[in-house]
Every structure is written in structure tokens, then in C-alpha cells.
DOLOVO-111060 format. One line per field, with one value per residue: x, y, z of N, C-alpha, C, O in turn. Coordinates in pm, whole numbers, plus 50000, padded with zeros to 5 digits. Layout:
<atoms>
n_east [X/...]
n_north [Y/...]
n_up [Z/...]
ca_east [X/...]
ca_north [Y/...]
ca_up [Z/...]
c_east [X/...]
c_north [Y/...]
c_up [Z/...]
o_east [X/...]
o_north [Y/...]
o_up [Z/...]
</atoms>
This chain:
<atoms>
n_east [43507/43165/42901/42618/42303/42029/41706/41564/41362/41115/41082/41139/40946/41014/40900/40882/41152/41242/41103/41214/41476/41466/41538/41816/41863/41746/41910/42142/42054/42003/42191/42352/42583/42722/43013/43289/43570/43905/44146/44321/44500/44422/44579/44536/44517/44280/44046/44021/43757/43642/43874/43894/43892/43777/43484/43333/43044/42889/42717/42650/42543/42623/42520/42659/42681/42833/43001/43041/43077/42736/42646/42563/42722/42768/42872/43052/43061/43321/43391/43468/43402/43099/42918/42832/42615/42514/42367/42108/42181/42159/42352/42533/42783/42900/43090/43249/43344/43682/43775/43949/44015/44122/44297/44466/44521/44558/44682/44904/44821/44621/44310/44225/43963/43738/43502/43167/42959/42643/42289/42061/41713/41582/41646/41891/41834/41890/41843/41709/41772/41601/41370/41100/41162/41437/41599/41555/41626/41897/42008/41987/42144/42407/42713/42626/42686/42589/42577/42721/42757/43023/43073/42873/42950/43194/43102/43092/43343/43594/43809/43719/43430/43182/42895/42560/42221/41876/41536/41406/41598/41767/42081/42207/42439/42796/43103/43169/43195/43334/43238/43145/43396/43576/43625/43759/43974/44303/44492/44511/44527/44410/44158/43925/43918/43744/43400/43198/42874/42716/42457/42297/42080/42165/42372/42216/42057/41788/41472/41381/41164/41128/41051/40943/40795/40928/41057/41325/41541/41775/42101/42217/42493/42600/42550/42612/42777/42887/42933/43116/42928/42701/42769/42756/42482/42394/42492/42416/42157/41994/42071/42092/41875/41831/41645/41645/41674/41618/41751/41973/41928/41781/41609/41429/41642/41920/42069/42172/42450/42796/42862/42610/42522/42704/42622/42339/42262/42121/42143/42422/42662/43000/43255/43285/43253/43485/43571/43858/44042/44235/44097/44210/44186/44122/44024/43760/43630/43447/43434/43257/43166/43085/43315/43439/43567/43755/43849/43894/44118/44107/43905/43918/43748/43522/43315/43363/43392/43330/43363/43377/43470/43705/43867/44174/44452/44692/44925/44877/44743/44479/44225/44011/43721/43607/43431/43620/43766/44024/44079/43865/43615/43478/43713/43978/44224/44544/44588/44663/44658/44664/44438/44386/44330/44498/44810/44997/44924/44734/44445/44430/44509/44291/44082/43790/43547/43313/43041/42803/42578]
n_north [04769/04817/04924/04717/04754/04899/04857/04744/04556/04671/04933/05269/05556/05849/06068/05972/05941/06207/06305/06166/06243/06505/06631/06637/06783/07032/07113/07171/07380/07573/07773/08079/08232/08421/08468/08682/08623/08722/08614/08623/08533/08463/08479/08234/08054/08054/08191/08524/08764/09002/09139/09192/09008/08793/08896/09048/08906/09029/09315/09611/09558/09614/09676/09649/09752/09609/09575/09385/09086/09213/09251/09197/09276/09179/09345/09321/09465/09546/09598/09382/09109/08938/08805/08737/08808/08724/08883/08723/08466/08172/08066/08111/08240/08217/08357/08155/07917/07808/07541/07243/07074/06769/06511/06254/06032/06103/06352/06591/06836/07074/07231/07501/07676/07944/07976/07906/07737/07787/07754/07999/08054/08179/08317/08564/08915/09268/09453/09259/09204/09348/09210/09035/08780/08767/08870/08686/08443/08493/08542/08291/08142/08249/08159/07905/07553/07336/07083/07213/07293/07208/07024/06835/06750/06621/06401/06203/06126/05969/05872/05759/05752/05759/05548/05664/05631/05670/05693/05499/05316/05361/05417/05727/05868/05828/05658/05728/05618/05657/05519/05208/04962/05011/04792/04821/04986/04990/05127/05241/05510/05639/05858/05733/05494/05414/05399/05670/05835/05777/05874/06066/05911/05659/05627/05625/05406/05389/05431/05726/06002/06257/06611/06645/06425/06195/05878/05725/05442/05306/05171/04853/04797/05044/05125/05324/05500/05805/06023/06320/06535/06410/06392/06662/06700/06524/06640/06923/06908/06664/06661/06934/07065/07207/07218/06948/06836/06612/06650/06794/07052/07383/07440/07404/07435/07206/07075/06766/06707/06826/07033/07132/07221/07427/07598/07630/07617/07709/08028/08249/08329/08366/08355/08377/08142/08131/07985/07829/07930/07941/08011/08263/08478/08468/08605/08669/08449/08261/08046/07748/07804/07666/07512/07477/07260/07192/06895/06711/06605/06657/06841/07125/07330/07233/07177/06935/06855/06912/07084/07173/07479/07529/07718/07867/07649/07516/07583/07811/07779/07754/07543/07269/07050/06741/06471/06216/05999/05868/05882/05744/05849/06118/06376/06585/06569/06494/06292/06174/06433/06754/06896/07176/07521/07722/07784/07553/07292/06995/07024/07295/07409/07335/07478/07663/07810/07951/07918/08055/07913]
n_up [35264/35186/35403/35466/35294/35466/35614/35400/35378/35413/35242/35332/35249/35047/35178/35440/35497/35491/35705/35925/35917/35972/36214/36204/35969/36031/36237/36097/35934/36112/36156/36037/35886/35663/35488/35421/35265/35276/35224/35438/35735/36073/36399/36523/36324/36194/35951/35822/35811/35585/35642/35913/36117/36390/36557/36853/37001/37183/37314/37115/36782/36441/36102/35791/35454/35173/34856/34546/34588/34628/34961/35308/35601/35931/36214/36522/36856/36875/36620/36472/36242/36251/36091/35747/35485/35170/34894/34716/34781/34988/35147/35442/35656/35976/36244/36476/36734/36688/36470/36373/36076/35939/35755/35772/35620/35354/35339/35491/35553/35733/35809/35990/36119/36200/36080/36036/35834/35723/35639/35539/35620/35417/35091/35085/35093/35047/35343/35484/35742/35893/35899/36063/36156/36177/36407/36622/36503/36431/36682/36803/36635/36606/36729/36778/36793/36663/36401/36106/35753/35693/35906/35856/35598/35652/35781/35601/35529/35337/35467/35691/35876/36126/36123/36090/36170/36081/36214/36068/36034/35824/35689/35703/35717/35731/35641/35306/34965/34633/34406/34242/34160/33859/33617/33378/33408/33518/33675/33999/34065/33862/33734/33671/33801/34001/33939/33826/33856/34076/34281/34548/34642/34580/34763/34998/34951/34886/34711/34522/34495/34270/34227/33968/33922/33851/33945/34097/34120/34348/34277/34360/34356/34397/34649/34932/34798/34639/34369/34261/34221/34316/34583/34662/34635/34825/35065/35057/34959/35046/35322/35410/35303/35060/34761/34518/34179/33898/33656/33407/33347/33372/33677/33991/34252/34301/34014/33844/33750/33768/33579/33527/33777/33812/33607/33634/33899/34226/34405/34364/34111/34187/34087/33757/33484/33235/33022/32908/33083/33380/33697/33899/34076/34391/34603/34640/34733/34981/35270/35209/34954/34635/34423/34092/33836/33539/33433/33238/33002/32722/32709/32808/32873/32986/33258/33499/33756/34104/34415/34769/34896/35151/35274/35396/35437/35679/35559/35429/35191/34948/35009/34917/34943/34831/34660/34530/34282/34308/34582/34656/34746/34958/35023/35155/35070/34905/34725/34411/34292/34426/34661/34602/34520/34438/34269/34060/34036/33944/33997/34057/33812/33667/33778/33741/33803/34048/34277/34498/34701]
ca_east [43377/43052/42801/42506/42184/41941/41567/41521/41245/41001/41152/41071/40919/41089/40839/40923/41293/41256/41051/41303/41604/41440/41614/41953/41861/41717/42030/42235/42001/41979/42287/42353/42691/42784/43146/43368/43709/44003/44274/44409/44496/44433/44691/44505/44507/44150/44045/43966/43645/43648/43998/43879/43902/43659/43430/43262/42900/42820/42704/42580/42579/42594/42506/42729/42664/42951/42970/43130/42934/42652/42633/42546/42817/42732/42991/43036/43086/43460/43413/43499/43294/43022/42849/42818/42502/42529/42241/42080/42230/42118/42470/42572/42898/42906/43210/43225/43465/43773/43782/44053/43981/44241/44276/44604/44537/44594/44751/44949/44763/44505/44238/44168/43876/43628/43386/43061/42881/42504/42192/41952/41582/41537/41749/41917/41818/41924/41744/41640/41797/41487/41256/41057/41222/41582/41668/41549/41705/42039/42048/42003/42241/42542/42779/42576/42784/42524/42648/42706/42788/43151/43059/42793/43030/43294/43035/43102/43483/43644/43911/43652/43329/43091/42761/42445/42096/41756/41437/41371/41719/41840/42207/42209/42576/42899/43204/43118/43291/43305/43158/43194/43521/43568/43716/43830/44087/44394/44571/44427/44533/44336/44034/43812/43939/43611/43303/43110/42730/42645/42390/42270/41989/42245/42436/42116/42000/41642/41417/41359/41065/41165/40934/40883/40718/41011/41098/41449/41576/41919/42167/42277/42639/42639/42512/42720/42867/42845/43036/43141/42804/42612/42807/42699/42338/42376/42516/42336/42018/41932/42097/42072/41740/41815/41578/41722/41593/41683/41792/42090/41876/41732/41503/41434/41742/42044/42062/42246/42594/42876/42851/42476/42519/42778/42547/42198/42233/42068/42242/42482/42799/43098/43362/43222/43327/43524/43626/43974/44134/44236/44053/44321/44149/44053/43990/43615/43575/43424/43412/43126/43141/43111/43422/43419/43692/43760/43956/43908/44233/44072/43793/43960/43644/43403/43312/43335/43419/43284/43400/43339/43587/43717/43945/44319/44507/44800/45034/44831/44693/44333/44194/43870/43678/43520/43434/43712/43786/44149/44061/43745/43515/43504/43850/44045/44362/44629/44610/44638/44622/44643/44306/44419/44284/44607/44931/45003/44892/44628/44314/44444/44509/44157/43982/43726/43441/43262/42902/42759/42439]
ca_north [04711/04902/04871/04658/04836/04874/04894/04707/04470/04761/05057/05392/05648/05975/06152/05918/05973/06348/06325/06113/06313/06648/06685/06662/06892/07159/07152/07232/07504/07667/07881/08161/08332/08426/08516/08741/08581/08809/08546/08659/08438/08514/08417/08098/07970/08069/08284/08654/08806/09145/09196/09241/08901/08756/09005/09016/08897/09098/09458/09659/09504/09703/09609/09728/09706/09607/09537/09296/09092/09286/09171/09262/09227/09211/09376/09321/09592/09585/09618/09257/09048/08828/08730/08800/08755/08766/08898/08619/08336/08125/08030/08211/08197/08286/08337/08075/07854/07755/07396/07197/06959/06704/06380/06205/05926/06154/06481/06641/06968/07092/07358/07552/07786/07982/07997/07804/07756/07750/07798/08086/08001/08249/08382/08696/09038/09386/09495/09146/09203/09416/09120/08996/08653/08768/08884/08560/08344/08525/08525/08148/08082/08297/08087/07767/07452/07224/07055/07301/07226/07138/06910/06735/06696/06529/06279/06108/06119/05840/05828/05692/05829/05669/05534/05723/05577/05741/05611/05387/05235/05392/05484/05855/05921/05726/05655/05719/05586/05729/05437/05071/04944/05009/04684/04857/05072/04913/05213/05292/05656/05692/05921/05645/05365/05388/05452/05778/05818/05744/05991/06058/05802/05537/05619/05589/05276/05398/05497/05870/06069/06395/06698/06635/06303/06078/05797/05656/05332/05297/05050/04778/04808/05181/05157/05387/05573/05930/06091/06456/06612/06338/06430/06794/06683/06458/06735/07045/06875/06572/06695/07075/07105/07273/07126/06884/06779/06498/06682/06881/07176/07475/07388/07451/07366/07152/06973/06643/06701/06941/07143/07188/07297/07551/07686/07649/07598/07825/08121/08342/08304/08462/08353/08327/08049/08205/07896/07745/08004/07911/08119/08292/08577/08390/08691/08679/08324/08243/07906/07696/07822/07553/07542/07390/07229/07121/06799/06621/06656/06706/06935/07218/07429/07161/07154/06795/06824/07017/07065/07278/07556/07526/07830/07847/07546/07565/07631/07930/07741/07750/07401/07233/06916/06686/06327/06189/05857/05812/05867/05661/05914/06256/06396/06714/06528/06523/06172/06193/06573/06829/06960/07318/07610/07810/07717/07495/07150/06951/07085/07440/07442/07312/07558/07750/07900/07928/07958/08062/07865]
ca_up [35236/35216/35494/35394/35294/35579/35594/35266/35377/35389/35210/35370/35140/35054/35281/35570/35515/35525/35839/36027/35912/35991/36326/36159/35871/36098/36312/36004/35880/36220/36158/35918/35883/35531/35523/35313/35286/35211/35211/35548/35845/36209/36469/36563/36206/36131/35839/35856/35728/35555/35691/36050/36213/36467/36637/36976/36979/37291/37292/36997/36652/36329/35972/35690/35317/35090/34718/34471/34558/34721/35081/35437/35700/36069/36294/36665/36923/36855/36477/36406/36164/36309/35987/35616/35409/35031/34821/34620/34827/35120/35225/35540/35735/36104/36323/36595/36788/36587/36455/36282/35993/35888/35693/35768/35521/35222/35341/35620/35571/35820/35795/36114/36079/36289/35994/36043/35712/35749/35538/35580/35584/35297/35012/35143/35017/35125/35440/35545/35887/35957/35898/36197/36197/36179/36537/36698/36431/36440/36821/36831/36544/36629/36836/36789/36751/36597/36276/35992/35627/35705/35995/35785/35488/35705/35827/35491/35492/35291/35561/35801/35948/36195/36066/36159/36116/36123/36283/35981/36024/35702/35717/35633/35722/35751/35534/35169/34859/34509/34317/34228/34086/33713/33577/33257/33445/33604/33761/34109/34072/33749/33777/33640/33866/34055/33845/33872/33834/34200/34336/34690/34674/34577/34893/35098/34920/34886/34593/34546/34411/34242/34208/33836/33915/33822/34060/34063/34206/34371/34229/34469/34351/34431/34786/35008/34707/34577/34291/34309/34228/34406/34718/34690/34650/34954/35174/35048/34931/35141/35461/35446/35266/34931/34668/34411/34071/33836/33520/33394/33291/33474/33762/34129/34332/34245/33908/33873/33726/33807/33483/33539/33902/33786/33516/33665/34040/34298/34458/34268/34065/34240/33987/33634/33399/33115/32921/32940/33167/33523/33785/33989/34177/34492/34716/34655/34787/35123/35302/35170/34811/34547/34326/33978/33768/33412/33458/33124/32928/32589/32717/32914/32903/33032/33402/33527/33897/34196/34554/34865/34939/35296/35324/35394/35523/35766/35474/35361/35059/34936/35004/34897/34985/34726/34642/34419/34253/34361/34727/34669/34829/35000/35070/35145/35056/34789/34648/34267/34270/34550/34673/34615/34413/34396/34225/33925/34041/33853/34020/34045/33669/33614/33848/33644/33848/34183/34300/34638/34702]
c_east [43266/42968/42686/42385/42094/41800/41511/41395/41117/41058/41074/41050/41006/41034/40881/41068/41313/41207/41148/41437/41589/41521/41755/41956/41838/41837/42130/42187/41991/42073/42281/42461/42757/42906/43218/43515/43804/44139/44372/44393/44500/44542/44664/44488/44373/44159/43979/43854/43650/43767/43995/43893/43772/43615/43364/43112/42820/42815/42635/42634/42541/42593/42562/42705/42796/42912/43073/43172/42858/42623/42614/42639/42773/42860/42955/43070/43229/43492/43447/43377/43231/42959/42849/42707/42507/42395/42226/42125/42171/42237/42508/42687/42904/43039/43173/43354/43551/43771/43895/44006/44110/44204/44413/44626/44592/44665/44796/44888/44644/44439/44178/44089/43774/43503/43291/42965/42741/42417/42088/41817/41526/41659/41768/41895/41851/41810/41676/41666/41685/41362/41225/41129/41370/41643/41668/41637/41855/42090/42071/42117/42384/42602/42730/42681/42717/42588/42616/42743/42919/43138/42981/42876/43132/43233/43037/43247/43524/43753/43852/43558/43228/42955/42657/42319/41978/41656/41391/41490/41788/41969/42214/42346/42669/42990/43141/43231/43245/43213/43213/43322/43496/43671/43797/43955/44174/44468/44483/44430/44462/44203/43910/43825/43813/43510/43222/42965/42654/42588/42356/42178/42058/42316/42337/42059/41849/41594/41385/41259/41104/41040/40867/40804/40799/41050/41220/41477/41728/41974/42238/42428/42689/42600/42633/42814/42803/42960/43042/43014/42700/42641/42751/42548/42305/42387/42418/42187/41955/41949/42060/41939/41724/41747/41674/41626/41679/41724/41920/42052/41834/41617/41517/41537/41860/42017/42162/42398/42664/42858/42715/42461/42590/42694/42409/42164/42177/42180/42296/42624/42890/43226/43303/43314/43357/43591/43743/44072/44121/44189/44160/44291/44061/44002/43840/43556/43550/43403/43269/43093/43167/43213/43420/43546/43666/43877/43971/44013/44194/43956/43821/43859/43520/43412/43274/43370/43376/43324/43349/43466/43589/43786/44093/44360/44624/44925/44995/44778/44541/44288/44044/43847/43582/43527/43513/43739/43911/44141/43943/43645/43554/43641/43889/44191/44423/44661/44569/44587/44593/44508/44324/44368/44396/44727/44917/44975/44768/44496/44321/44440/44369/44048/43924/43625/43397/43120/42874/42610/42349]
c_north [04810/04839/04814/04750/04798/04913/04851/04620/04550/04900/05178/05480/05771/06064/06104/05951/06116/06375/06280/06183/06460/06706/06718/06780/07026/07206/07219/07366/07612/07786/07966/08266/08330/08516/08573/08716/08671/08744/08581/08558/08511/08436/08272/08005/07977/08164/08414/08692/08956/09214/09237/09133/08877/08872/08956/09012/08956/09247/09489/09595/09603/09624/09701/09667/09718/09557/09439/09172/09173/09197/09258/09197/09273/09230/09368/09456/09641/09606/09492/09197/08933/08743/08809/08730/08812/08771/08786/08480/08301/08087/08145/08154/08281/08259/08261/08016/07796/07603/07363/07072/06901/06568/06317/06098/05979/06289/06514/06777/06964/07225/07392/07676/07817/08017/07878/07831/07700/07788/07887/08021/08066/08302/08525/08808/09156/09424/09382/09137/09273/09328/09071/08871/08664/08778/08755/08454/08368/08506/08379/08087/08122/08227/07944/07670/07326/07204/07155/07224/07148/07012/06798/06669/06594/06405/06171/06083/05977/05786/05759/05784/05731/05665/05601/05672/05661/05643/05492/05295/05247/05464/05612/05921/05807/05724/05635/05683/05652/05649/05297/05067/04935/04908/04717/04941/04999/04999/05271/05443/05722/05748/05837/05509/05318/05463/05566/05739/05773/05872/05967/05943/05666/05518/05569/05450/05275/05462/05642/05925/06215/06478/06687/06506/06179/06008/05716/05548/05330/05167/04982/04797/04946/05220/05212/05471/05704/05986/06236/06538/06543/06371/06567/06785/06612/06556/06852/07015/06791/06615/06838/07132/07184/07175/07068/06839/06684/06524/06766/07013/07268/07412/07445/07370/07314/07051/06861/06657/06833/07058/07211/07268/07431/07650/07724/07638/07723/07915/08213/08302/08410/08464/08296/08234/08118/08116/07814/07811/07964/08032/08143/08398/08509/08475/08699/08557/08332/08093/07864/07717/07692/07596/07434/07380/07163/07025/06696/06680/06720/06806/07038/07326/07364/07129/07008/06755/06941/06981/07181/07348/07562/07649/07797/07732/07602/07604/07757/07903/07726/07606/07377/07088/06863/06535/06297/06041/05801/05790/05777/05721/06055/06271/06543/06692/06546/06400/06194/06334/06643/06899/07109/07396/07697/07726/07655/07345/07122/07025/07236/07483/07426/07394/07663/07848/07865/07984/07955/08026/07953]
c_up [35271/35325/35412/35401/35411/35542/35461/35266/35361/35367/35260/35248/35154/35164/35421/35600/35557/35665/35946/36028/35951/36105/36287/36064/35936/36177/36221/35955/35986/36218/36034/35919/35749/35538/35403/35339/35207/35199/35321/35660/35978/36281/36505/36444/36139/36014/35881/35762/35712/35620/35836/36155/36287/36555/36764/36948/37093/37260/37161/36870/36544/36200/35865/35553/35241/34951/34664/34550/34662/34842/35204/35537/35838/36148/36442/36724/36905/36708/36402/36337/36240/36201/35858/35541/35267/34960/34719/34661/34962/35207/35317/35621/35861/36170/36449/36646/36676/36590/36360/36210/35936/35831/35670/35663/35390/35222/35482/35651/35666/35788/35931/36082/36187/36207/36007/35929/35734/35629/35603/35546/35458/35221/35061/35043/35107/35218/35513/35695/35964/35959/36039/36247/36229/36319/36618/36634/36448/36583/36857/36752/36575/36750/36854/36736/36697/36460/36165/35866/35635/35791/35927/35675/35538/35769/35719/35449/35450/35381/35682/35875/36006/36128/36155/36090/36166/36184/36200/35958/35889/35741/35635/35638/35757/35630/35397/35075/34730/34418/34311/34143/33937/33661/33452/33284/33547/33706/33873/34124/33954/33798/33748/33707/33937/33969/33905/33849/33959/34261/34483/34727/34661/34710/34999/35077/34921/34756/34626/34446/34394/34213/34071/33817/33884/33953/34018/34166/34228/34313/34346/34474/34394/34573/34864/34925/34660/34494/34333/34322/34315/34551/34756/34711/34782/35069/35170/35029/35038/35286/35497/35398/35139/34836/34565/34302/33990/33692/33524/33327/33406/33550/33901/34205/34252/34135/33937/33862/33757/33711/33495/33668/33883/33705/33569/33813/34106/34349/34351/34234/34126/34157/33860/33556/33267/33012/32971/33037/33314/33601/33890/34094/34281/34609/34741/34724/34937/35149/35269/35025/34736/34443/34219/33894/33633/33420/33346/33031/32795/32590/32827/32947/32963/33181/33429/33670/33983/34337/34639/34911/35091/35354/35317/35485/35602/35689/35397/35221/35062/34910/34987/34934/34881/34726/34516/34405/34320/34512/34759/34768/34867/35064/35063/35110/34919/34707/34503/34238/34400/34548/34698/34495/34359/34355/34087/33925/33956/33875/34011/33898/33609/33679/33755/33700/33988/34195/34451/34641/34788]
o_east [43273/42963/42661/42364/42084/41777/41418/41328/41020/41080/40954/41130/41065/41110/40911/41104/41391/41263/41164/41506/41689/41569/41810/42042/41903/41864/42196/42268/41972/42040/42214/42432/42843/42899/43208/43576/43785/44237/44493/44284/44572/44591/44758/44449/44352/44267/43890/43857/43661/43761/44083/43904/43669/43696/43341/43058/42699/42900/42568/42754/42437/42655/42519/42707/42861/42803/43176/43291/42908/42580/42644/42635/42744/42947/42844/43104/43257/43608/43456/43264/43299/42946/42863/42704/42505/42318/42319/42108/42136/42223/42514/42689/42912/43096/43079/43462/43498/43766/43933/43964/44196/44095/44469/44740/44667/44704/44735/44901/44575/44504/44091/44142/43728/43410/43332/42897/42723/42465/42034/41809/41432/41763/41670/41931/41840/41694/41591/41592/41676/41260/41314/41153/41424/41733/41771/41712/41931/42202/42163/42179/42474/42548/42785/42755/42781/42648/42500/42758/42926/43186/43016/42874/43154/43306/42988/43271/43494/43787/43925/43602/43193/42905/42666/42311/41980/41688/41341/41485/41858/41965/42225/42367/42627/42958/43069/43348/43131/43121/43318/43349/43408/43791/43895/44035/44124/44502/44388/44342/44454/44142/43802/43751/43779/43533/43182/42935/42538/42662/42383/42194/42015/42321/42370/42019/41787/41668/41365/41268/41113/40936/40748/40753/40747/41072/41218/41442/41803/41903/42310/42486/42807/42615/42741/42919/42682/43073/42980/42994/42619/42549/42704/42493/42200/42304/42347/42101/41871/41855/42002/41895/41613/41786/41774/41511/41800/41732/41967/42133/41849/41536/41606/41522/41896/41950/42230/42468/42601/42839/42704/42394/42544/42696/42366/42047/42184/42298/42224/42697/42861/43298/43273/43437/43265/43661/43729/44175/44010/44234/44196/44364/43940/43943/43797/43441/43622/43360/43173/42999/43259/43201/43402/43623/43569/43993/44053/43999/44245/43913/43753/43881/43422/43505/43167/43377/43386/43321/43287/43559/43489/43765/44134/44309/44653/45021/45069/44768/44483/44310/43962/43942/43485/43618/43479/43735/43904/44192/43923/43598/43653/43681/43841/44273/44362/44754/44454/44487/44508/44467/44281/44362/44389/44744/44835/45000/44706/44441/44228/44374/44334/43932/43997/43617/43437/43085/42917/42527/42229]
o_north [04879/04716/04859/04816/04682/04991/04915/04610/04502/04975/05188/05477/05794/06128/06185/05984/06145/06459/06348/06182/06531/06819/06818/06868/07124/07325/07315/07457/07729/07891/07931/08382/08245/08627/08518/08780/08693/08810/08571/08503/08610/08336/08193/07890/07912/08213/08413/08656/09030/09333/09310/09165/08935/08937/08836/09100/08938/09299/09403/09579/09670/09518/09815/09545/09823/09504/09412/09154/09199/09082/09378/09075/09391/09143/09403/09550/09760/09630/09494/09231/08841/08621/08931/08608/08933/08675/08756/08386/08389/08078/08261/08035/08403/08151/08297/08059/07739/07542/07445/06975/06975/06516/06326/06076/05909/06337/06471/06828/06863/07320/07321/07771/07727/08079/07763/07933/07581/07845/07855/07942/08013/08328/08598/08798/09146/09426/09408/09071/09259/09368/09066/08858/08580/08700/08718/08385/08275/08459/08347/07990/08038/08235/07869/07702/07221/07297/07180/07101/07034/06905/06681/06547/06492/06313/06060/06024/05879/05668/05706/05884/05632/05767/05597/05670/05714/05526/05394/05206/05156/05560/05607/06021/05703/05783/05538/05712/05698/05705/05269/05158/04861/04937/04647/04965/04952/04950/05344/05499/05844/05695/05868/05416/05200/05577/05559/05622/05734/05966/05860/05882/05569/05407/05481/05383/05173/05539/05678/05897/06289/06423/06715/06479/06068/06072/05647/05561/05350/05067/05047/04812/04962/05336/05154/05511/05713/05994/06274/06604/06610/06377/06586/06854/06636/06557/06877/07090/06840/06608/06862/07236/07227/07059/07132/06807/06676/06430/06803/07075/07233/07339/07526/07249/07371/06951/06861/06622/06938/07172/07332/07371/07534/07770/07838/07649/07831/07881/08251/08248/08529/08564/08176/08245/08159/08166/07738/07752/07953/08144/08050/08408/08494/08422/08732/08563/08401/08021/07935/07654/07618/07702/07316/07476/07089/07067/06605/06794/06826/06852/07037/07406/07433/07062/06962/06637/07057/06864/07274/07283/07595/07682/07709/07719/07721/07654/07803/07995/07691/07552/07454/07012/06930/06476/06345/05966/05695/05690/05738/05654/06108/06191/06617/06783/06605/06403/06228/06353/06599/06955/07162/07345/07741/07613/07699/07278/07214/07082/07300/07581/07494/07383/07742/07961/07763/08083/07864/08102/07926]
o_up [35373/35338/35300/35502/35449/35450/35411/35163/35302/35462/35234/35154/35260/35236/35509/35713/35648/35736/36047/36131/35963/36095/36333/36076/35901/36183/36261/35935/35954/36274/35937/35951/35724/35590/35293/35425/35088/35167/35301/35678/35993/36229/36517/36460/36036/35981/35966/35644/35809/35650/35881/36273/36253/36619/36780/36881/37101/37187/37103/36853/36553/36190/35849/35536/35242/34932/34727/34577/34772/34827/35203/35556/35859/36149/36483/36652/36917/36673/36279/36370/36286/36217/35858/35533/35248/34965/34645/34584/35041/35329/35276/35653/35853/36156/36520/36606/36581/36697/36276/36273/35889/35855/35560/35620/35322/35116/35580/35763/35676/35744/35981/36025/36257/36258/35991/35926/35760/35532/35709/35452/35398/35281/35077/34926/35229/35178/35599/35767/36086/36014/36125/36367/36302/36350/36675/36703/36477/36602/36932/36796/36571/36860/36935/36643/36686/36406/36134/35871/35588/35752/35939/35660/35472/35808/35741/35344/35518/35374/35766/35931/35942/36081/36278/35968/36277/36204/36256/35873/35845/35817/35513/35570/35806/35527/35373/35102/34719/34358/34369/34066/33891/33662/33423/33194/33649/33813/33843/34190/33945/33891/33798/33673/33936/33931/34021/33824/33948/34290/34537/34833/34724/34764/35079/35172/34954/34696/34742/34326/34492/34178/34058/33708/33890/34055/33916/34284/34132/34303/34423/34582/34423/34612/34861/34973/34644/34543/34432/34424/34380/34634/34868/34797/34842/35160/35267/35077/35114/35364/35603/35447/35110/34830/34530/34330/34011/33612/33631/33259/33523/33493/33927/34221/34148/34159/34040/33956/33771/33755/33476/33670/33930/33732/33553/33849/34048/34336/34259/34317/34118/34157/33855/33562/33195/32923/33067/33068/33366/33576/33963/34192/34261/34703/34852/34770/35010/35060/35298/34974/34768/34382/34248/33881/33614/33415/33357/32986/32761/32484/32930/33037/32989/33225/33388/33702/33941/34376/34588/34960/35154/35470/35242/35597/35593/35749/35310/35140/35164/34802/35036/34953/34847/34786/34408/34503/34382/34563/34874/34860/34815/35149/34977/35120/34830/34626/34475/34169/34477/34446/34800/34383/34244/34400/34007/33825/33903/33781/33962/33864/33513/33641/33696/33651/34043/34131/34521/34591/34799]
</atoms>
């Protein structure tokens, strides 16, 4: 059962919502470690960055430029990677304490990682480490354990997540579902068993004013629900602060649907969409990258699903996290298709492209 909408007798405005959620959003943005994943595992089950593993954050730090994609890597005094910042992207991954993510309801796999996915206050460009704001920001961010993108995303787990309310008593986090029941579909493992089209404001149960002047109203039946792209807009937009708009065309920030985010979203493409071919070179991916899939049988070139790349699981497989119908919400699990990018399973065969926000 969904939680009942809160704060409906006097709906808070979008401005009020942003004001009361600011403490949470700033905590997520406070970090900035953009990471270069090479598909290697460290002994503790974490992922290695640029083939060097976790570095020491004490002593002298050095900044190295690498290419494909163009990026700045911060090395510790022992040469290990502390952070990676990709040109044209705000996503940053910092090395920090190892964490383990799991979801026993739908998979036995676990992801243990020392990557903390954060957002930079500015889009990264070469030489930005010399900016006046960077030393203070990086000093406070490196090693911080405030909620990052992964922690925020799991605050909506369909396997169960505690409700969180802001000062206006609006539930901004807690167990999310994919959408209302689709009465036209009988098989619970069918991808349409729960209806899509639920956006972040449906989950919140509040009206939303977009920058173009449009105002949208949430649907009562969709309260507490987000489809795959709505989930990304909830995490990256509402919680982390990336702008969102209400179209599937070019604009500032995240558009509405998965195909539009893949084509027009902010940041930079790290795996281009080449049509019907499965993307198989995964070495360029870093935790936090958005990964896109063509999952409609008769349209193998059309992007219709999006998730967040998590890194390697304990079986050495490339795992992602997304809101899915069969699991009825955000999941890293394997119900009705393994949440994997490599191999020959359903989602792996449909994997087409990736973008670093």
C-alpha cells in the first residue's frame, strides 16, 4: 500500500518545497569524486579507479590529465586515485569508505564499492582545480559520508525504505513504486503490469511549476510512484539539484523520457547510441553514469529505459539500479530480467548507450 499523501490541505509551493529540502540536496551536492572505472576489483570488493585502487588523502595531491574521455584525476601521496572529474560533466566520484548495497527480495548479488557519487557545483573543465572555490570544496568533500547519489537513490528502494518528510510534512523519500496497476495486463512479470508515466511530482503528490511556465498537477493514483525516467528526475533533479524541464526536446537540464535524456540530457555521452547494436565496451563506465536500454521488442533502436550504473557486483558483473515494473519500483535486482549490462540477458542485450551527467 502506498503511504497517503501529506500536506494536501494547504499544498506547499514548489519554492517552499525547494527551501525545505535544501538541507538534503546540499548534503548530496557537497561531494565531488568523478571516477574512472576500469572494470577491476580491489581485495575488499570495491572498484578500482584508473587501475590504481584507493589512494591516501593525506600528504601531497597531484592532478593528472587523461583522455577518452578528457578528465582530471586526483592522485594521493601514494599514487592512488582520490577523485576523477570529467570535462563537460558535473558528476564526480570520490574514493571513500566502502559500502555494500543489496536487495535480498530480488537478488543475491551485492555491490560493495568505495565510490561516492556526488555533483560538482559547476560543470568541470580543464584547470578548474585552480579555481578559488575548489580547495575548500574538495577538502570538505573528500571522505565525507553525507548522502551521495547512491544513498539517495536507495532511499526509494521498492524493497522497503523509511519515509522521510520535510518541514511542510511532504514525504520526499520512502518506498517508491513504479505506477498504478494496469488492469489490461494479467502477468505480474510483464513490463506493463504496472503503468508507467509517473513523474517525480506524482511521487511527491504536489503540483510543480516548470521553468517554461507550465504547471502540472500530480495524479492521486500515482502518488508514491515513479517510472524509470521519473526516478532519475526525482534523484538527480529534485534531490541533487540538476534542473528538469517538462518536454522531450532540448532544454536546460533533464527532459522527461529516457530517450530524451539519452539524446538531450546534460553532461556528456560516454557510450554513443549506434542503433540496434548492444554496447559491450564497458571499460569507460564509472559509477553514477546513466545507462540506457532499448527494451521494446519491435523497436530495438528506441531507448525506453534508463538506470544508474553501480559498478561491479560480488560476481564481477556490471550492475545497474532503476525503477522497473516487475519489481514495482527502484531495484538492483533480477526479477523479470537481470540488472546487468554484460552478458546475454534481457537488459544486457538491450543496453545501447551511457551518459555522464
